[in-house]
VOGU-3710 file (C-alpha; in Angstrom, 3 decimals, decimal comma):
1> mrpvappqpl> -43,310/68,220/53,060  -43,878/64,957/54,735  -40,633/63,380/55,762  -39,858/59,970/54,180  -39,154/57,318/56,752  -35,676/55,822/56,451  -35,460/52,299/55,059  -35,593/49,465/57,515  -32,544/47,301/57,677  -32,818/43,862/55,961
11> pedsgvhgpv> -31,176/40,643/56,820  -27,622/40,388/55,560  -27,288/38,801/52,103  -31,037/38,804/51,622  -30,628/40,067/48,091  -33,192/42,801/48,721  -32,079/46,377/49,177  -35,387/47,961/50,179  -37,125/51,032/48,760  -35,159/53,324/46,429
21> miepgedepe> -35,395/57,104/46,942  -36,262/58,930/43,737  -35,059/62,443/43,836  -37,164/65,146/42,303  -36,484/65,547/38,514  -35,468/61,895/37,815  -37,586/59,891/35,306  -38,148/56,118/34,772  -36,561/54,358/31,617  -38,449/54,579/28,313
31> pkntkkkali> -38,225/51,154/26,413  -40,094/52,370/23,329  -37,376/54,892/22,435  -34,642/52,187/22,613  -36,441/49,894/20,151  -36,912/52,771/17,789  -33,199/53,518/17,768  -32,428/49,835/17,022  -34,778/49,847/14,084  -33,181/52,986/12,723
41> vaaavvgafg> -29,704/51,412/12,942  -30,893/48,201/11,266  -32,544/50,140/8,500  -29,359/52,048/7,955  -27,326/48,844/7,700  -29,767/47,282/5,249  -29,822/50,402/3,240  -26,068/50,513/3,095  -25,914/46,840/2,122  -28,539/47,388/-0,523
51> llygldmlvs> -26,598/50,338/-1,840  -23,442/48,233/-1,999  -25,368/45,321/-3,588  -26,824/47,619/-6,211  -23,476/49,228/-6,832  -21,862/45,755/-7,186  -24,571/44,679/-9,608  -24,079/47,883/-11,593  -20,309/47,593/-11,701  -20,228/43,868/-12,609
61> sgnvprgvtv> -23,153/43,899/-14,999  -22,259/42,182/-18,256  -19,185/40,479/-16,828  -18,474/36,877/-15,955  -19,356/36,323/-12,285  -16,540/36,590/-9,768  -14,741/33,364/-8,817  -15,634/31,485/-12,016  -12,973/29,199/-13,532  -13,195/27,316/-16,814
71> agvdvggmsh> -10,998/24,217/-17,110  -8,802/25,704/-14,379  -8,536/29,148/-16,035  -9,751/32,047/-13,820  -12,080/34,319/-15,822  -14,157/35,680/-12,934  -15,038/39,385/-13,205  -13,922/39,639/-16,849  -16,062/40,806/-19,688  -17,221/38,057/-22,023
81> seaekklrde> -14,810/39,177/-24,730  -11,892/39,316/-22,290  -12,826/35,919/-20,905  -13,055/34,385/-24,370  -9,642/35,769/-25,338  -8,037/34,439/-22,179  -9,671/31,040/-22,620  -8,576/30,817/-26,250  -5,036/31,825/-25,296  -4,707/29,353/-22,435
91> igprlskpva> -7,020/26,470/-23,388  -6,650/26,677/-27,158  -3,121/25,220/-27,291  -4,282/22,201/-25,272  -6,958/21,185/-27,736  -4,656/19,706/-30,363  -2,410/17,909/-27,884  -2,961/14,276/-26,849  -5,158/13,893/-23,786  -3,341/12,112/-20,969
101> lkagdvtgel> -5,316/9,210/-19,507  -4,700/7,513/-16,170  -6,399/4,142/-15,785  -5,473/2,511/-12,509  -1,792/1,629/-12,814  -1,677/2,290/-16,569  -1,313/5,549/-18,495  -2,098/6,345/-22,094  -2,841/9,157/-24,528  -5,963/9,896/-26,553
111> dpkaagleld> -5,964/11,871/-29,806  -8,842/14,363/-29,339  -9,333/14,853/-33,070  -9,535/11,115/-33,749  -11,937/10,811/-30,819  -14,255/13,461/-32,273  -13,722/15,979/-29,443  -14,120/19,708/-30,169  -14,568/22,691/-27,808  -17,716/24,819/-28,229
121> wnatidrags> -16,425/28,319/-27,433  -19,747/30,153/-27,370  -21,411/27,561/-25,180  -18,384/27,535/-22,898  -18,633/31,317/-22,311  -22,387/31,043/-21,828  -21,888/28,241/-19,327  -20,283/30,706/-16,906  -23,809/32,105/-16,488  -25,213/35,579/-15,748
131> qplspitrvt> -24,636/37,519/-12,562  -26,116/35,687/-9,557  -28,902/37,538/-7,755  -28,317/35,905/-4,393  -26,486/38,336/-2,049  -24,908/35,403/-0,238  -23,520/33,998/-3,500  -22,129/37,397/-4,418  -20,446/37,806/-1,033  -18,919/34,304/-1,042
141> sfftsrevgv> -17,592/34,873/-4,556  -14,988/37,178/-3,010  -13,482/34,199/-1,165  -14,236/31,065/-3,267  -14,008/29,872/-6,873  -16,507/27,922/-8,955  -15,410/25,590/-11,785  -17,938/25,457/-14,615  -15,968/23,349/-17,106  -15,989/23,544/-20,886
151> atkaddakva> -18,778/22,785/-23,321  -17,760/20,051/-25,756  -19,015/19,052/-29,179  -18,475/15,280/-29,078  -19,085/12,490/-31,580  -20,212/9,783/-29,164  -19,426/6,951/-31,570  -15,883/8,220/-32,164  -15,249/8,732/-28,450  -16,451/5,199/-27,690
161> galeamrakl> -14,430/3,765/-30,579  -11,239/5,566/-29,565  -11,535/4,333/-25,985  -12,343/0,793/-27,107  -9,216/0,829/-29,262  -7,225/1,581/-26,098  -8,811/-1,218/-24,073  -5,978/-3,643/-24,822  -3,561/-1,143/-23,243  -5,721/-0,012/-20,328
171> dhepiegtir> -7,269/-3,349/-19,311  -5,305/-6,231/-17,876  -5,955/-9,429/-15,972  -4,940/-9,665/-12,328  -1,304/-10,664/-11,870  -0,577/-12,521/-8,669  2,748/-11,899/-7,049  5,228/-14,704/-7,567  8,918/-15,379/-8,036  10,571/-16,202/-11,344
181> feganpvave> 14,112/-17,296/-11,997  16,823/-16,068/-14,311  18,957/-19,158/-14,179  19,262/-19,674/-10,424  18,721/-15,998/-9,599  15,270/-15,384/-8,059  13,386/-12,269/-9,157  10,255/-10,941/-7,452  7,193/-10,434/-9,643  5,045/-7,715/-8,092
191> phdgqkmrae> 1,298/-8,323/-7,855  -1,109/-6,126/-9,803  -4,865/-5,896/-9,468  -6,816/-6,691/-12,578  -8,685/-3,793/-14,163  -11,339/-3,325/-16,817  -12,553/-0,037/-18,260  -16,175/0,962/-17,655  -16,894/2,084/-21,206  -19,915/4,360/-20,716
201> daartvvtnw> -18,530/6,042/-17,608  -15,142/6,466/-19,293  -16,699/8,195/-22,302  -18,609/10,659/-20,103  -15,506/11,393/-18,029  -13,338/12,053/-21,087  -15,928/14,356/-22,696  -16,198/16,328/-19,444  -12,498/16,624/-18,595  -10,476/16,307/-21,798
211> atggavnvpm> -9,657/20,043/-22,049  -8,566/20,601/-18,429  -4,906/20,161/-19,298  -4,465/17,478/-16,653  -4,634/13,694/-16,815  -8,163/12,274/-17,070  -8,850/9,520/-14,536  -10,603/6,754/-16,473  -13,249/4,869/-14,431  -12,224/1,219/-14,056
221> dftpvkttke> -13,538/-1,925/-12,373  -10,807/-3,594/-10,335  -10,207/-7,264/-9,501  -7,997/-7,464/-6,407  -5,176/-9,980/-6,072  -4,443/-11,954/-2,919  -0,716/-11,316/-2,620  1,052/-8,098/-1,678  4,433/-6,683/-2,651  5,558/-7,112/0,962
231> gvekalndvv> 4,420/-10,745/0,983  6,414/-11,503/-2,159  9,529/-9,794/-0,820  9,275/-11,740/2,444  9,054/-15,074/0,606  12,004/-14,078/-1,566  14,250/-13,027/1,307  13,182/-15,521/3,977  12,948/-18,714/1,905  13,782/-18,615/-1,784
241> ktavsapvki> 17,217/-16,991/-1,732  18,426/-19,591/0,752  16,750/-22,447/-1,137  18,780/-21,798/-4,298  21,964/-20,627/-2,589  23,804/-23,954/-2,993  23,364/-27,519/-4,345  21,445/-30,219/-2,460  22,563/-33,831/-2,175  19,838/-36,504/-2,189
251> mgegkdanlt> 21,068/-39,888/-1,016  19,248/-42,859/-2,546  19,588/-46,605/-2,104  23,151/-46,980/-3,362  23,241/-43,894/-5,563  22,871/-40,144/-5,038  21,287/-37,253/-6,892  23,051/-33,885/-6,715  20,670/-31,064/-7,608  22,078/-27,761/-8,850
261> peqiaatlsf> 20,542/-24,420/-7,796  18,916/-24,218/-11,232  17,304/-27,622/-10,733  16,210/-26,673/-7,219  14,588/-23,532/-8,605  12,554/-25,676/-10,991  11,136/-27,703/-8,078  9,736/-24,706/-6,185  6,068/-23,754/-6,345  4,333/-20,545/-5,326
271> apgdggalnv> 0,746/-19,823/-4,275  -1,109/-16,951/-2,572  -1,432/-17,274/1,203  -3,330/-15,506/3,952  -2,827/-11,818/4,663  -1,103/-11,097/1,357  1,584/-13,735/1,872  3,221/-15,746/-0,894  3,500/-19,379/0,141  6,519/-21,335/-1,072
281> gvnkdklvev> 6,313/-25,095/-1,563  7,635/-28,015/-3,606  6,177/-29,166/-6,915  6,288/-32,959/-6,664  6,153/-33,544/-10,417  9,098/-31,201/-10,979  11,075/-32,845/-8,187  10,480/-36,236/-9,793  11,528/-34,792/-13,143  14,954/-33,645/-11,902
291> aapplketvk> 15,686/-36,268/-9,218  14,293/-39,491/-10,712  16,826/-39,888/-13,578  19,940/-40,066/-11,353  18,061/-42,366/-8,933  16,765/-44,631/-11,694  19,074/-47,498/-10,789  17,855/-47,457/-7,177  14,258/-48,362/-8,030  12,923/-51,735/-9,103
301> egkdaqivfe> 9,829/-52,197/-11,218  7,289/-54,613/-9,809  5,904/-57,483/-11,865  2,494/-59,089/-11,633  2,174/-62,823/-11,343  1,913/-64,292/-14,818  0,733/-67,483/-16,353  3,386/-69,234/-18,393  2,576/-72,192/-20,527  4,968/-75,056/-20,078
311> ggrptvkpsv> 4,257/-78,507/-21,355  0,897/-77,338/-22,661  -0,309/-76,385/-19,184  -0,586/-73,002/-17,431  1,898/-72,380/-14,624  2,066/-69,372/-12,297  5,188/-67,255/-12,628  5,598/-65,557/-9,224  4,991/-61,847/-8,813  7,762/-59,464/-7,811
321> dgldvdwdkn> 7,138/-56,455/-5,573  8,588/-53,180/-6,755  10,757/-50,677/-4,900  10,228/-46,992/-5,568  11,052/-43,609/-4,078  8,323/-42,456/-1,692  8,001/-39,032/-3,267  5,108/-37,880/-1,088  6,949/-38,733/2,104  10,149/-37,020/0,951
331> lqpyfdtlkk> 8,618/-33,660/0,001  8,719/-32,034/3,444  12,240/-33,244/4,377  13,446/-31,976/1,002  11,823/-28,570/1,597  13,291/-28,387/5,102  16,747/-29,060/3,660  16,351/-26,158/1,225  15,986/-23,788/4,186  19,452/-24,666/5,483
341> tdarelkfey> 22,630/-22,795/4,650  24,858/-25,792/5,457  24,482/-29,593/5,716  22,299/-29,453/2,611  21,771/-33,189/2,178  19,082/-35,725/3,028  18,356/-39,438/2,805  15,371/-40,315/0,618  12,887/-42,886/1,866  11,655/-45,729/-0,352
351> khtpakvtte> 8,489/-47,813/-0,381  7,628/-51,295/-1,576  4,970/-51,421/-4,285  3,049/-54,698/-4,230  2,088/-56,352/-7,481  -1,467/-55,885/-8,705  -1,719/-59,645/-9,195  0,197/-61,514/-6,523  1,418/-65,093/-6,711  -1,142/-66,114/-4,109
361> qankmgikev> -3,976/-64,487/-6,039  -2,934/-66,169/-9,280  -2,815/-69,595/-7,619  -6,349/-69,132/-6,284  -7,898/-67,983/-9,572  -8,900/-71,421/-10,804  -6,929/-71,140/-14,035  -6,807/-74,829/-14,899  -8,492/-75,620/-18,240  -9,247/-74,265/-21,699
371> igefqtggfa> -12,486/-72,252/-21,755  -12,289/-70,787/-25,267  -9,947/-70,704/-28,286  -9,789/-69,498/-31,872  -7,296/-69,452/-34,752  -6,968/-67,354/-37,927  -4,390/-67,187/-40,705  -3,667/-65,887/-44,175  -1,991/-62,619/-43,183  0,812/-60,833/-45,056
381> aasgvnirvv> 4,409/-60,974/-43,830  4,470/-57,371/-42,529  1,189/-57,904/-40,700  2,654/-61,103/-39,280  5,502/-59,123/-37,679  3,040/-56,877/-35,863  0,856/-59,823/-34,831  3,901/-61,548/-33,352  4,899/-58,432/-31,355  1,426/-57,949/-29,880
391> aekvngaivk> 1,078/-61,703/-29,215  4,303/-61,702/-27,185  3,022/-58,725/-25,194  -0,365/-60,260/-24,378  0,771/-63,847/-23,775  0,275/-64,727/-20,094  -1,989/-61,780/-19,286  -4,401/-62,411/-16,424  -7,961/-61,096/-16,323  -9,098/-61,120/-12,711
401> pketfslnky> -12,708/-61,874/-11,695  -15,123/-59,114/-12,829  -12,225/-57,291/-14,511  -12,309/-55,870/-18,047  -9,462/-56,528/-20,463  -8,767/-53,790/-23,051  -6,295/-54,606/-25,812  -5,259/-50,995/-26,418  -4,893/-50,265/-22,714  -2,868/-53,429/-22,114
411> tgprgtaqgy> -0,416/-52,962/-24,996  -0,088/-49,181/-24,814  1,273/-47,340/-27,877  2,053/-49,513/-30,882  4,727/-47,626/-32,794  8,168/-48,256/-34,213  9,722/-47,758/-30,761  7,774/-50,805/-29,588  8,870/-52,935/-32,556  5,891/-52,507/-34,875
421> veagiiengi> 6,268/-51,984/-38,626  4,225/-50,529/-41,457  1,565/-52,912/-42,749  -1,857/-52,963/-44,388  -4,915/-51,187/-42,995  -8,293/-50,018/-44,296  -8,457/-46,232/-44,550  -11,622/-44,465/-45,697  -12,891/-47,666/-47,227  -9,800/-48,422/-49,320
431> pgkavgggis> -6,566/-50,318/-48,603  -3,741/-48,310/-47,050  -0,667/-48,700/-44,841  0,281/-47,614/-41,333  2,655/-48,617/-38,546  0,948/-51,351/-36,530  -1,251/-52,516/-39,389  -2,498/-56,096/-39,185  -3,278/-55,978/-35,452  -6,951/-56,241/-36,392
441> qfattlynas> -6,356/-59,912/-37,176  -5,139/-60,419/-33,615  -8,194/-58,468/-32,385  -10,539/-60,683/-34,402  -8,904/-63,833/-33,035  -9,110/-62,496/-29,468  -12,756/-61,527/-29,924  -13,703/-65,019/-31,067  -11,739/-66,722/-28,277  -13,559/-64,585/-25,685
451> yyagmkdagh> -16,834/-65,188/-27,568  -16,544/-68,953/-27,135  -15,269/-68,633/-23,558  -18,541/-66,954/-22,540  -16,919/-63,599/-21,748  -19,057/-60,442/-21,819  -18,482/-58,141/-24,800  -17,261/-54,788/-23,400  -16,949/-53,071/-26,772  -15,695/-53,807/-30,269
461> rehsywitry> -16,176/-52,633/-33,850  -16,231/-54,641/-37,059  -14,315/-53,686/-40,200  -16,102/-51,332/-42,591  -16,258/-54,092/-45,194  -16,007/-57,865/-44,879  -12,572/-59,498/-45,158  -12,939/-63,052/-46,380  -10,550/-64,659/-43,876  -12,741/-63,535/-40,933
471> pkgreatvfm> -16,106/-64,972/-39,791  -19,018/-62,852/-41,018  -20,463/-60,718/-38,225  -17,915/-62,007/-35,724  -14,719/-59,995/-36,154  -13,095/-56,823/-34,853  -10,725/-54,018/-35,775  -8,553/-51,784/-33,599  -6,777/-48,481/-34,152  -4,527/-46,079/-32,245
481> dgagnslidi> -3,279/-42,725/-33,503  0,374/-41,733/-33,742  0,339/-40,398/-30,177  -0,849/-43,730/-28,802  -4,427/-42,618/-28,148  -7,036/-45,363/-28,364  -9,558/-44,669/-31,128  -10,994/-48,140/-31,808  -10,581/-50,863/-29,176  -11,678/-54,375/-28,308
491> aftnpddtgv> -12,493/-55,227/-24,707  -14,216/-58,021/-22,802  -15,238/-58,505/-19,173  -14,665/-61,652/-17,126  -18,126/-62,232/-15,560  -17,068/-64,978/-13,154  -15,468/-65,376/-9,740  -12,532/-67,236/-11,277  -9,670/-65,773/-13,275  -8,824/-66,004/-16,958
501> aiqtiwtpst> -5,368/-66,314/-18,555  -4,624/-65,463/-22,185  -2,287/-67,725/-24,165  -1,099/-66,674/-27,631  0,463/-69,082/-30,132  2,020/-67,421/-33,176  3,453/-68,917/-36,357  4,465/-67,112/-39,568  1,096/-68,044/-41,069  -1,331/-68,346/-38,124
511> ikivlwgtkn> -2,282/-66,829/-34,801  -4,102/-68,855/-32,158  -5,462/-67,504/-28,882  -6,469/-69,783/-26,014  -8,298/-68,603/-22,883  -7,703/-70,627/-19,731  -9,778/-70,619/-16,557  -12,638/-72,620/-15,079  -15,084/-73,697/-17,770  -18,528/-72,499/-16,723
521> ydvtgstsge> -20,162/-72,174/-20,146  -20,862/-74,150/-23,302  -21,065/-71,735/-26,222  -22,211/-72,120/-29,825  -22,533/-69,521/-32,561  -24,580/-69,290/-35,749  -24,613/-66,708/-38,540  -27,544/-65,903/-40,816  -27,315/-65,643/-44,558  -26,490/-62,321/-46,187
531> faptqpqekk> -29,330/-59,831/-46,607  -29,897/-56,188/-47,626  -27,168/-56,187/-50,318  -25,634/-52,923/-51,595  -23,642/-52,490/-54,798  -20,077/-51,153/-54,958  -19,215/-47,694/-56,237  -16,275/-46,684/-58,388  -13,345/-44,816/-56,870  -10,653/-43,341/-59,095
541> iskaectpsn> -7,154/-43,081/-57,637  -4,303/-41,163/-59,264  -1,530/-42,113/-56,833  1,592/-43,989/-57,826  0,704/-46,817/-55,433  -2,656/-48,067/-56,673  -4,021/-51,599/-57,017  -7,129/-51,944/-59,201  -10,060/-53,893/-57,773  -13,443/-55,068/-59,024
551> gapgfsvtdt> -14,920/-54,344/-55,605  -17,543/-56,414/-53,822  -21,160/-55,918/-52,719  -22,037/-54,890/-49,186  -24,525/-56,817/-47,073  -25,858/-57,422/-43,574  -25,740/-60,544/-41,408  -26,971/-61,469/-37,936  -24,783/-63,476/-35,582  -26,374/-65,317/-32,654
561> rtikdrrsgq> -24,436/-66,621/-29,656  -26,068/-69,275/-27,451  -24,629/-69,670/-23,945  -25,458/-72,524/-21,569  -24,399/-72,040/-17,943  -23,020/-75,339/-16,655  -23,737/-74,388/-13,048  -27,423/-73,499/-13,407  -28,292/-75,286/-16,623  -29,889/-72,091/-17,970
571> trsesrtvry> -29,470/-71,116/-21,622  -29,580/-67,635/-23,123  -29,061/-66,206/-26,619  -27,517/-62,920/-27,817  -27,900/-61,593/-31,364  -25,959/-58,865/-33,170  -26,664/-57,575/-36,680  -23,693/-56,249/-38,624  -23,832/-54,169/-41,807  -20,834/-54,284/-44,159
581> dpqfkiicea> -20,200/-51,566/-46,734  -19,533/-52,561/-50,330  -15,883/-52,560/-51,361  -15,034/-49,838/-53,856  -14,297/-50,697/-57,441  -10,827/-49,167/-57,680  -9,835/-47,566/-60,992  -6,195/-46,497/-61,194  -5,469/-43,370/-63,229  -2,160/-41,884/-64,285
591> appagg> -0,593/-39,767/-61,578  -0,268/-36,042/-62,466  3,241/-34,912/-63,441  5,408/-33,524/-60,648  4,810/-29,791/-60,149  1,730/-29,871/-62,388
//
C-alpha cells in the first residue's frame, strides 16, 4: 500500500484543517434516507391528527358545537334536547320579566309582552349550527366560547311603539351645571348631557339582547354640556358660599341699602365658562330690583325744559338734570365686596343724567308764534274728565326739529291709576264704555291743529263711522289696551329746523289745542261732498244697557290739504279719501232671565 503523506501544517486560525483521513469501512452521509424518515414522521402525525379529528367528529356528531353559549348560557357539547332543556330552564324565567334598559344616565324597564317580543325556541337551537368542519375551529373550541344569541319573534310596530312610549323618560334636554338657592343656602346643580334615543337602532338592539338577562344599552345621541361637576363645585366653594355668608351694606347719597343673604343670592348670575368652569357674575336687573327701593330717596328724576304759557305767550321753564345710581359702574365693586368675609360694605357711585331737552335747546328752538290751532266741543261729562287729564299731561310738550310726536307714547298707560275714568267709546261699530273713553276727541283736535300747522302726518286712523261733532275726513281715534299697549295711535312729525310746543286749553265743554313755533306754512283744507253711500243694518241687542237708534248711512269723502311754503313760495296739495261705515240701527230686546 502506498503510504499517505501527512497533512501539511496550515497557518494558525486559517479556518482550514486540511485533508481528512477516511479509514477503511467508513461511508459518506446519505441525505435521501433522512428526508424519507421525516416524511414518515409527518405522515404519522397527520394520520394521528386525522384519527383524532375523525374520532372527535364521531363523538360530537349530533351535539351542539363546543364553546357555544346562548344568551350567556353554556350549551356547548350538549345534545339538542339537553341544550333546549337547559335553555328553557335558565332563559325561560327571564322572558316574562321586565327588560332592564340603560339609556345614558337613565334607566327604565320594558314589558316584553307589551313590546311584542317572543323567543323562538326551535330557531334558537338551530342557530347554534352544525358541527364545524374546520380543524382549527374545532381545536380552538376547547379554549374559547362563541355567543350565538337567541332567535326572536318580534312585532316591529309594537317594539317601536313601546320604545316611543318610553322616550319621555329616556330622552332629556342638556342641563347645564348651575347653583340654585334654598333661601340663602346655595345648592349645586350637576350638569347632565342631553340625550335622545335613536329609534331604529334602539329597536334592533332590544330585539337582539332582550333575553340576555342583563340590562340592554339603548343607543342614544348625546348633546354635551359646557360645564363640569368639578367646575360647579369650584364656583360654589370659591365664590358663592362666601358671597351669601353675610349681609352687604351699600352706602348711597344720604341713605343706605342693607342687602340680606337672600337678596344677595337673587343678584347672582351663572354662565358656562371655559374648560368646564361655571362663571359667577352679577345680574344688573336683579341688583336694581333689590337695591333701588331703599335708595329711592337718593335719586332725582330729571325734567326736560318745558314751554309754559303765561300771559298768552310761551315761556321756557328750565330743565333739571337728574341724579341716578350708576348701576353699570357699581357692578364690579359690588361683586368684589361679595368675595370678602369682612368689611362687606361699599359706596355706590352716582351719575348726572342730562335732560333730553335742555333750557338752552328750548330757547334756540324758535318757539315764538302760533302756527296751528283747533277747537272742538260737545263731549259728555265723563269724556271731559279724561280729556282734561290728557290735556294736562300734554300741555307744554316740545317736539324738537325732525322729531315725531306720538300721543300714546307721550302719555303712557291711560288707566284709573293715572286718573282716567270710564267713558264712551265705539266698540265693534256700536256705542260702549271703557276707562279712558273720550280721548279720541283730544286726538281729533290734535290732528287738526297739526294739520293746519303744516306738520307731516305720521299715522292716524279715523273712527269707523262719522261722529257729527268732528270734521268729515279730518278726525282721529286712539286706543290702548288694559296693559297700556298702543293699538291705535296718532302721531305727527315736525318737518322743520325749528321746534314746536303744544298748548292745551280745556274747559268743561271745549278743548282747544294750539301749536307754537316758527310759522313756515299757510295751510287750507277742503272736503268733498259725500259719495258712495251705504245703508245701515239692524243690530238686535238683548243687554240691560241698550239705547235704541235709527242708525245712519255710511259714505266716503275726500279731504284735500293745500300747503304753501312761506320760504320758497311753493304750493303742494295732499288728498286723503275716507270711508265711513253706516251706523247700525239698534233694536233693543228684552234681556233673557237670569240663569236662563
